[in-house]
N, C-alpha and C positions, 0 to 999 in steps of 0.2 A: 845688583842686577835689577833691571826694570821688569815689573809684572807685565806679562803678555796676556792680552785678552784675545781669545780666538772667536771670530765672528764668521758665521756662515751666511752668506747673502744669496738671495735668489737671483737667478740669472736675469730675469726680466723686470723685477720691480725693486730690487735692492732692499728687500725687507729682511730685518734681522729675524732669523728663525731659531737661533740658539745662542744663549749667553748664560753662563753659570750664575752670574749675579742676578740676572732677571729671573732665573728659575727659582733662586732662593727667595726673592721677593714675592713671587707668585705663591710659593708654598706658605710663606708667613701670612699673606693676605687670606688665602683659602682657609688656613687653620684658624685665623682670627674670626672669619665668618662662621665657621662651624661652631666655635665656642660661643659666639654671640647667639646663634640660633638655638643652641642647646640650653643656654641660660634663659632665653625667652620662652622656650617650651616648658622648662621646669617651672618658671615663674607663673606662666599661664595655668599650668595644672594646679599649682598651690592655690592660686586665687580662685580657681573653679571649685576646688574641693572645700574651700573654707568660706564660700558664700553662704549666707544664712538661707535656710529653706524657705521657699515661698509657698509651700503647701499649707493649706488651711487645716487646722485640726478638725477631726470628725465632729459633727454637731452632737450635742448631748441629747440622749433619748430618755424621757421620763416614763416611769410606770407607777400607777396608783391603784391600790387595791382596797376595797371597803368590805370589811367582814360583818357578820351578823345582820345581813339584810334579808329580804324575802321573809319578813316576819309580821306579826300582828301588833298593832298599837291600839290601846283603848283610847276612846275620846277622853281628853284631859290628861293623857299620859305622855311619855317621852320615849324616844328611841336613842340608844347609845351604840355607836359602832366605832371600831378601831380602823383608822386610815393609815396605811403603810405607803410611804413614798420612797421610791428608789430611782437611781439614775444610772445610765450606762454612758460613760464619758466623764468629764470633769464634774466635780460637785457644783451644784447650782443653788442659789437662794430661791426657794420655791414658795409661792403663795397659794393657799387653798381657798376655794370659793364654792358655793353651792347654789344650784338653781332648782327650785321645786316645781313640780307639775301643777301646784296649786298655791294660791296666795294665803292659804290658811296656815301654813307652817312657818316656823322660824328655825333656821339652821345656824349653828355656831360651831367653831372649831377651837380646840385647845391643845397645842398652839395653832394659830392660823398661818404662821410662817415658820420656815425652818430651812436648814441647809441639808440637801440630800446626802445621805439617806436619813430619814427620821420618821417618827410615828406621831400621829395626832389622834384626837378623839372628836368624833362628830356627834353632836346632840341635835335631835330634831324634836321640837315641842309641838304637840297637837292640842289645840284648844278644845274645850268641851263641846263647842258648837260645830266642830268639823263634821261634815257629812260622812257617813260610812262609805267605804269603797276602796278601790285600789289606787295607789299613788306611787310616784317615783321622785327621786331626787338625784340630780347629776352633780357629782363631785368633780371639780376641775383643779388640776395642779398645773401651774404655769411658772416658768423660770428659764432664764437664759435663751429665750426665743422658742423654747419647747413647750407644748401644751398636750396634756393627756387627761382623758375623762374616764370616770367609772360611774356606773348607775346603781343606785340603791332602790330596791322595790319593796314596798310594804303595804299592808292593809290596815285601814282604820276600822275598828269594830265597835259596836254599841256597848255602852257600860251601864244601861238602865235596868231596873227590875232585878230579877235573878240573872245576873249577867252570865252569858255563855262563856265569857272570858274573864280571867282574873289577872291583875298585875301582881306578880310574885317578886318580892325583893328580899335581899338578905346578904350575908357575908359568908365567904368560904375561907377557911383558915387551915393551916398545916399544924400538926400536933406533935412535932418533936423539935428539939433544940437545933439539930443540924439543919433542918428544913428552914429555920428562921433566917439563915444566912446564905443558903445555897440553892433553895428551891424557888422556882418561879411558877406561880399559879396562873395559867393562861385562860382556860375556858371551862364552862360548866355546860353539861349536856343533859337534856331531859328527853327520855324515850317513852312515848305513850304505850302503856302495857296492852292496850286493846288493838291499836292500829299500827304500832311500831313506828309511827311518825316521830322524827327526831327534830328537836329544837335546840340549837347551840347558840350561846351568847358569850361574849368576852367578859372577863372580869375587869372592873374599872374602879376608879376612885383613888383616894389618897394611898391606899395600900396596893394598888395594882402592880403587878409584875414583881412582887416580893412574896412573902409567905402568907399573905391574905389579900382578899380583893372582894369588892362588892359586885352584885349582879342585879339586873332588872329584866324580867321576861314576862311575856303574856302567854298564859296557858289556858286550856279549856277548864271550865268549872266542873266540879264533881268528877274528877278524873285522877287516876293514879299514874305516876311516872317513876321510872327507874332513873336514878341520878348518878352521873359519873363526872369526874373532874380530870381535865388534861393538865399535866404538869411537865415543865421543862427542867430536867435535872441531868445534864450531860446527854440529853436526848429527850424525845417526847414519850411520856408514859400516861396511861389512863387508869384511874383508881375509882373503885366503887364508893359512892357516898351515901348509899341507902335509897329509900323510897320516899316519894312525896305525894300526899293526898291533897289535891287542890280543891278547896271549898271556900266560897264566900257567900254568905247569906244575902237575901234580898236587900237591896239598898246599899250593898257593899261590893266593891270590885277590886279590893286589894287584900293581900295577906303577906306575912313576913315569915321567912324560914331560913335559918342559918344551917350551914353544913361544915363538916370538918373531915379531913382526910389524914390517915396515919401512914407514916413511912417507917 
């Protein structure tokens, strides 16, 4: 039997308006187009979501802090201060520099460079011939395109005759075996028993931040001070280290006094 194809033809144009074979072909074409469009859409989404981010990371922000400033330095003496450098963002290679308000001073850092976060020591040397008065030093931390400053203010005082000020130096140590491995001695504080004025300096030197540390401070001559030591031991603690009578005879502007704390 021959296959019969039924055709409907419009009366005026002779256009085929129905054919089972044509209908199947149109369905196949439409389905193919839908599949192709779906594949293209999915491929585009995959490419979009896997594109590398073009957003730039947030710039690094530096912070620099100088401790033990706003203090007195005798002519011919030195100032030592702890410099803490921290950063918000990725760690940066940071360089420290110092600009003084006077050409009389020499500033140095140990270390002068580091990767944030780190701690350095600032030393300011004051020649004997430096005029008395108030001075400042600007500490600058720069790295990764970021720059941050901190100001250290100090006074240079006269060291001649019966000096009104004395350079007191010494060592602070901890007095038990546990402290030798777990305690960090941070600062020593001198409180004037007459005026209640407080002078705080950081412990420094080869033993700094262990169970011993050295200090250097300028205090008023012929004055009594209460002495305390700040210790890090799972937290910050302050311990009484006794009293200090500051006295340097005429022609002398230095004295030495060691302290110890017991835990």
